[in-house]
C-alpha positions as semicolon CSV with decimal commas, in nm:
position;residue;x (nm);y (nm);z (nm)
1;M;2,976;-1,212;3,581
2;D;2,663;-1,426;3,549
3;S;2,760;-1,769;3,692
4;K;2,474;-1,943;3,511
5;K;2,582;-1,804;3,173
6;L;2,941;-1,896;3,252
7;K;2,849;-2,258;3,325
8;E;2,632;-2,275;3,013
9;L;2,924;-2,152;2,802
10;Q;3,164;-2,396;2,966
11;W;2,923;-2,684;2,904
12;K;2,886;-2,581;2,540
13;I;3,264;-2,583;2,504
14;F;3,278;-2,924;2,669
15;Q;3,026;-3,055;2,417
16;N;3,214;-2,902;2,126
17;V;3,546;-3,044;2,245
18;A;3,387;-3,389;2,276
19;A;3,253;-3,355;1,921
20;A;3,590;-3,236;1,788
21;Q;3,766;-3,534;1,943
22;L;3,558;-3,760;1,721
23;V;3,727;-3,628;1,404
24;P;4,032;-3,859;1,406
25;L;3,825;-4,154;1,528
26;M;3,576;-4,106;1,245
27;R;3,859;-4,093;0,992
28;I;4,004;-4,414;1,137
29;G;3,662;-4,578;1,126
30;D;3,613;-4,468;0,767
31;E;3,959;-4,556;0,636
32;L;3,966;-4,898;0,806
33;K;3,603;-4,964;0,704
34;L;3,503;-5,022;1,066
35;F;3,151;-4,886;1,019
36;T;3,098;-5,104;0,712
37;T;3,232;-5,410;0,894
38;L;3,006;-5,353;1,193
39;A;2,703;-5,296;0,969
40;N;2,769;-5,617;0,776
41;L;2,853;-5,822;1,085
42;G;2,549;-5,730;1,293
43;P;2,544;-5,742;1,676
44;S;2,886;-5,863;1,782
45;K;3,111;-5,891;2,080
46;N;3,426;-5,683;2,064
47;N;3,665;-5,972;1,995
48;D;3,452;-6,096;1,706
49;F;3,432;-5,747;1,561
50;A;3,806;-5,694;1,596
51;K;3,875;-6,022;1,418
52;A;3,637;-5,940;1,132
53;A;3,783;-5,589;1,099
54;E;4,140;-5,720;1,126
55;I;4,234;-5,475;1,400
56;D;4,366;-5,502;1,755
57;A;4,090;-5,588;2,006
58;R;4,201;-5,336;2,268
59;Y;4,186;-5,050;2,018
60;S;3,853;-5,172;1,883
61;L;3,696;-5,173;2,229
62;E;3,795;-4,812;2,291
63;W;3,679;-4,707;1,945
64;L;3,345;-4,888;1,980
65;S;3,291;-4,737;2,325
66;A;3,356;-4,388;2,191
67;M;3,112;-4,443;1,904
68;C;2,843;-4,564;2,142
69;A;2,898;-4,272;2,379
70;A;2,851;-4,038;2,082
71;G;2,536;-4,215;1,968
72;Y;2,709;-4,323;1,646
73;A;2,686;-4,695;1,736
74;T;2,471;-4,894;1,979
75;Y;2,561;-5,117;2,274
76;D;2,340;-5,401;2,396
77;E;2,432;-5,419;2,764
78;V;2,243;-5,746;2,817
79;E;2,424;-5,933;2,539
80;G;2,743;-5,729;2,561
81;K;2,731;-5,672;2,185
82;F;2,788;-5,370;1,961
83;F;2,592;-5,291;1,645
84;L;2,472;-5,018;1,412
85;S;2,104;-4,936;1,397
86;E;1,953;-4,894;1,051
87;E;1,980;-4,517;1,089
88;Q;2,343;-4,531;1,202
89;A;2,433;-4,762;0,914
90;A;2,264;-4,528;0,664
91;V;2,460;-4,229;0,793
92;F;2,801;-4,393;0,842
93;A;2,833;-4,724;0,656
94;H;2,651;-4,725;0,321
95;E;2,840;-4,518;0,063
96;D;2,541;-4,488;-0,172
97;S;2,295;-4,392;0,102
98;T;2,116;-4,062;0,058
99;A;2,167;-4,011;0,432
100;L;2,546;-4,059;0,427
101;M;2,728;-3,789;0,626
102;I;3,064;-3,939;0,713
103;G;3,229;-3,755;0,424
104;A;3,216;-3,438;0,633
105;Y;3,494;-3,581;0,848
106;D;3,730;-3,588;0,550
107;S;3,687;-3,214;0,517
108;L;3,715;-3,157;0,892
109;A;4,041;-3,352;0,906
110;A;4,173;-3,153;0,611
111;S;4,089;-2,828;0,789
112;V;4,293;-2,934;1,091
113;M;4,590;-3,029;0,872
114;D;4,556;-2,706;0,670
115;E;4,543;-2,487;0,981
116;P;4,908;-2,364;0,956
117;K;4,848;-2,239;0,601
118;I;4,525;-2,061;0,693
119;R;4,682;-1,914;1,008
120;A;4,962;-1,767;0,796
121;A;4,703;-1,623;0,557
122;F;4,533;-1,449;0,851
123;K;4,851;-1,244;0,893
124;T;4,921;-1,173;0,527
125;G;4,568;-1,137;0,394
126;Q;4,665;-1,362;0,106
127;G;4,468;-1,666;-0,004
128;V;4,528;-2,039;0,001
129;G;4,459;-2,197;-0,335
130;W;4,199;-2,469;-0,369
131;G;4,462;-2,713;-0,489
132;D;4,684;-2,639;-0,189
133;H;4,451;-2,808;0,058
134;H;4,515;-3,156;0,195
135;Q;4,399;-3,416;-0,057
136;C;4,118;-3,552;0,161
137;Y;3,950;-3,209;0,140
138;F;3,846;-3,279;-0,219
139;R;3,708;-3,624;-0,146
140;G;3,531;-3,490;0,161
141;T;3,363;-3,215;-0,038
142;A;3,234;-3,463;-0,297
143;R;3,117;-3,716;-0,039
144;F;2,947;-3,452;0,173
145;F;2,746;-3,306;-0,114
146;K;2,669;-3,635;-0,290
147;P;2,379;-3,750;-0,066
148;V;2,232;-3,398;-0,062
149;Y;2,232;-3,386;-0,440
150;K;2,104;-3,743;-0,472
151;S;1,812;-3,657;-0,246
152;N;1,724;-3,319;-0,395
153;L;1,880;-3,221;-0,726
154;V;1,670;-3,402;-0,986
155;S;1,369;-3,489;-0,770
156;R;1,305;-3,163;-0,583
157;W;1,516;-2,872;-0,702
158;L;1,529;-2,893;-1,081
159;P;1,152;-2,960;-1,111
160;K;1,110;-2,610;-0,966
161;I;1,248;-2,492;-1,301
162;P;1,021;-2,665;-1,558
163;A;1,186;-2,489;-1,853
164;L;1,516;-2,648;-1,752
165;T;1,385;-3,003;-1,715
166;D;1,206;-2,965;-2,049
167;K;1,532;-2,861;-2,218
168;L;1,731;-3,146;-2,064
169;S;1,461;-3,404;-2,143
170;A;1,467;-3,290;-2,505
171;G;1,844;-3,336;-2,536
172;G;1,961;-2,993;-2,431
173;S;2,321;-2,907;-2,344
174;F;2,420;-2,867;-1,980
175;A;2,746;-2,732;-1,836
176;D;2,844;-2,785;-1,473
177;V;3,109;-2,525;-1,385
178;G;3,321;-2,614;-1,084
179;C;3,206;-2,974;-1,109
180;G;3,468;-3,120;-0,874
181;H;3,449;-3,499;-0,876
182;G;3,145;-3,487;-1,104
183;V;2,871;-3,592;-0,861
184;S;2,616;-3,350;-1,005
185;T;2,711;-3,407;-1,369
186;M;2,660;-3,782;-1,329
187;L;2,319;-3,730;-1,171
188;I;2,214;-3,510;-1,463
189;A;2,344;-3,762;-1,717
190;Q;2,166;-4,050;-1,544
191;H;1,828;-3,878;-1,512
192;F;1,831;-3,698;-1,847
193;P;1,981;-3,957;-2,085
194;E;1,912;-3,744;-2,393
195;S;2,101;-3,443;-2,257
196;R;2,456;-3,345;-2,349
197;V;2,652;-3,295;-2,029
198;H;2,981;-3,112;-1,978
199;G;3,182;-3,073;-1,658
200;F;3,446;-2,804;-1,607
201;D;3,679;-2,748;-1,314
202;F;4,012;-2,567;-1,279
203;H;4,147;-2,837;-1,045
204;G;4,304;-3,099;-1,268
205;P;4,314;-3,385;-1,014
206;S;3,940;-3,342;-0,952
207;I;3,868;-3,366;-1,324
208;E;4,075;-3,684;-1,348
209;E;3,879;-3,831;-1,055
210;A;3,552;-3,727;-1,220
211;K;3,656;-3,910;-1,537
212;R;3,740;-4,222;-1,338
213;L;3,409;-4,218;-1,149
214;A;3,213;-4,159;-1,470
215;A;3,389;-4,454;-1,630
216;D;3,305;-4,674;-1,332
217;A;2,941;-4,568;-1,365
218;G;2,935;-4,637;-1,739
219;L;2,881;-4,271;-1,822
220;S;3,205;-4,179;-2,000
221;S;3,033;-4,153;-2,337
222;R;2,766;-3,925;-2,194
223;I;2,979;-3,667;-2,013
224;T;3,267;-3,453;-2,136
225;Y;3,508;-3,333;-1,867
226;E;3,770;-3,063;-1,917
227;T;4,015;-2,883;-1,692
228;R;3,895;-2,527;-1,740
229;S;3,844;-2,222;-1,523
230;A;3,505;-2,055;-1,480
231;K;3,608;-1,790;-1,732
232;D;3,775;-1,985;-2,014
233;Y;3,552;-2,283;-2,105
234;E;3,391;-2,269;-2,447
235;G;3,061;-2,371;-2,605
236;K;2,700;-2,267;-2,622
237;F;2,469;-2,422;-2,366
238;D;2,101;-2,441;-2,283
239;A;2,183;-2,444;-1,914
240;I;2,488;-2,365;-1,703
241;A;2,516;-2,446;-1,333
242;F;2,737;-2,345;-1,043
243;F;2,674;-2,595;-0,764
244;D;2,807;-2,482;-0,425
245;C;3,108;-2,312;-0,581
246;L;3,027;-1,958;-0,704
247;H;3,112;-1,809;-0,364
248;D;3,454;-1,984;-0,375
249;M;3,555;-1,804;-0,693
250;G;3,783;-1,503;-0,697
251;D;3,574;-1,325;-0,958
252;P;3,215;-1,453;-0,928
253;V;3,087;-1,156;-1,131
254;G;3,328;-1,240;-1,412
255;A;3,238;-1,610;-1,390
256;A;2,867;-1,533;-1,413
257;E;2,931;-1,286;-1,694
258;H;3,117;-1,553;-1,891
259;A;2,829;-1,793;-1,829
260;C;2,586;-1,531;-1,959
261;K;2,784;-1,512;-2,283
262;Q;2,800;-1,890;-2,322
263;L;2,426;-1,940;-2,271
264;N;2,187;-1,961;-2,561
265;D;1,944;-1,669;-2,578
266;D;1,677;-1,860;-2,386
267;G;1,931;-2,037;-2,167
268;L;1,914;-2,072;-1,790
269;L;2,171;-2,023;-1,517
270;V;2,124;-2,237;-1,205
271;I;2,304;-2,156;-0,882
272;I;2,304;-2,375;-0,570
273;E;2,455;-2,206;-0,266
274;P;2,463;-2,266;0,109
275;F;2,151;-2,126;0,273
276;A;2,204;-1,789;0,435
277;N;2,004;-1,486;0,538
278;D;2,114;-1,142;0,428
279;K;2,181;-1,012;0,779
280;L;2,465;-1,144;0,993
281;E;2,249;-1,157;1,303
282;D;2,004;-1,389;1,128
283;N;2,283;-1,641;1,057
284;L;2,401;-1,676;1,416
285;N;2,279;-2,032;1,459
286;I;2,414;-2,386;1,423
287;V;2,389;-2,383;1,041
288;G;2,559;-2,046;1,026
289;Q;2,830;-2,169;1,262
290;M;2,903;-2,464;1,033
291;F;2,916;-2,253;0,718
292;Y;3,113;-1,963;0,866
293;C;3,373;-2,209;0,996
294;A;3,394;-2,388;0,660
295;S;3,412;-2,052;0,486
296;T;3,699;-1,935;0,704
297;M;3,904;-2,246;0,630
298;G;3,813;-2,304;0,266
299;C;3,590;-2,061;0,079
300;V;3,741;-1,724;0,164
301;P;4,105;-1,842;0,129
302;A;4,024;-2,001;-0,209
303;S;3,870;-1,678;-0,339
304;L;4,152;-1,458;-0,208
305;A;4,403;-1,680;-0,389
306;Q;4,243;-1,593;-0,725
307;E;4,215;-1,278;-0,934
308;V;3,984;-1,009;-0,794
309;G;3,943;-1,202;-0,468
310;L;3,589;-1,086;-0,395
311;A;3,561;-1,343;-0,113
312;L;3,184;-1,372;-0,100
313;G;3,207;-1,649;0,159
314;A;2,964;-1,931;0,223
315;Q;2,708;-1,701;0,386
316;A;2,680;-1,439;0,113
317;G;2,300;-1,438;0,125
318;P;2,043;-1,401;-0,155
319;A;2,065;-1,022;-0,189
320;R;2,437;-1,019;-0,254
321;L;2,421;-1,321;-0,484
322;T;2,142;-1,155;-0,679
323;M;2,353;-0,840;-0,711
324;V;2,645;-1,045;-0,846
325;L;2,424;-1,204;-1,112
326;Q;2,267;-0,873;-1,210
327;Q;2,611;-0,713;-1,244
328;A;2,700;-1,003;-1,474
329;G;2,413;-0,916;-1,708
330;F;2,125;-1,135;-1,591
331;K;1,798;-0,946;-1,588
332;K;1,586;-1,185;-1,384
333;V;1,700;-1,371;-1,073
334;E;1,468;-1,591;-0,868
335;I;1,510;-1,805;-0,558
336;V;1,322;-2,119;-0,661
337;A;1,389;-2,348;-0,363
338;T;1,533;-2,344;-0,013
339;T;1,616;-2,602;0,251
340;A;1,776;-2,567;0,593
341;T;2,119;-2,584;0,430
342;N;2,080;-2,483;0,064
343;M;1,912;-2,236;-0,167
344;V;1,860;-2,263;-0,541
345;L;1,859;-1,961;-0,769
346;C;1,767;-1,941;-1,136
347;A;1,873;-1,651;-1,360
348;T;1,785;-1,557;-1,717
349;K;1,919;-1,297;-1,959
């Protein structure tokens, strides 16, 4: 046994355990609006913060200390005050920030609470339906993807497909399949006011939340939401999109085939998926770790709970995704954009 490698592994576990212990504290901070309170309050002593947040001062001191130890808040040792830097506030406190990442902790908490169901599925090989997850899983998914889409979708990714932006600018029809809480549909409706936008999802509660959020944003008249699966929505569209959901579907070939039939002859299919390389060994890194873990707890069980149960997983890779689209009848498939965490594909008949 190599003692150096052993110590390195033990230290890595120590770091991971410390990170995992933040999950409930982040949920508490989010639910009790502690990050928002601290951001609004500015540098404050613990008792003042506790009073403003309406929480017990002894609990607040421990929570603040943990956040500072993690680098998620800042402590001024001279003044004895706690505060959020601009960067920390952008990541944890401001819901509309394009840097917001606290939504990930909703999904992480849901994974912990869903562990008994997934553990049972390990033994049976059966799936766990999307709607069977803890309710904060759905909110976490929407909140985690929202800043990514706000930063990239209409400003960086879609411009890589000029034919698509031309169609939407001219009033074309757009369908978002697997739209969840409607984050992407609302972005499309806001940036392409002449377009006709439709959102479909088989999870009824998500569609109801999408309708509520669209109403709050004044977009109800611009977006049509329906509870539909990826294989039973109707209409002819200039563009159809699957945003971070095709790999979750039981029958992604069938879903893409249905999309092919619903597209106009010159229509475009847009796929956004987690970034992955085609070879397993090329995904053995921190991004791969995150996506393989998320896939184990959410993506693969969701697919196995549906018909076919292909279980592509969140690290399917471009070659396999291309094969799925070609089997569905698309003749041309291109990767038009990549980031450290996402890749964008465009397919045509």
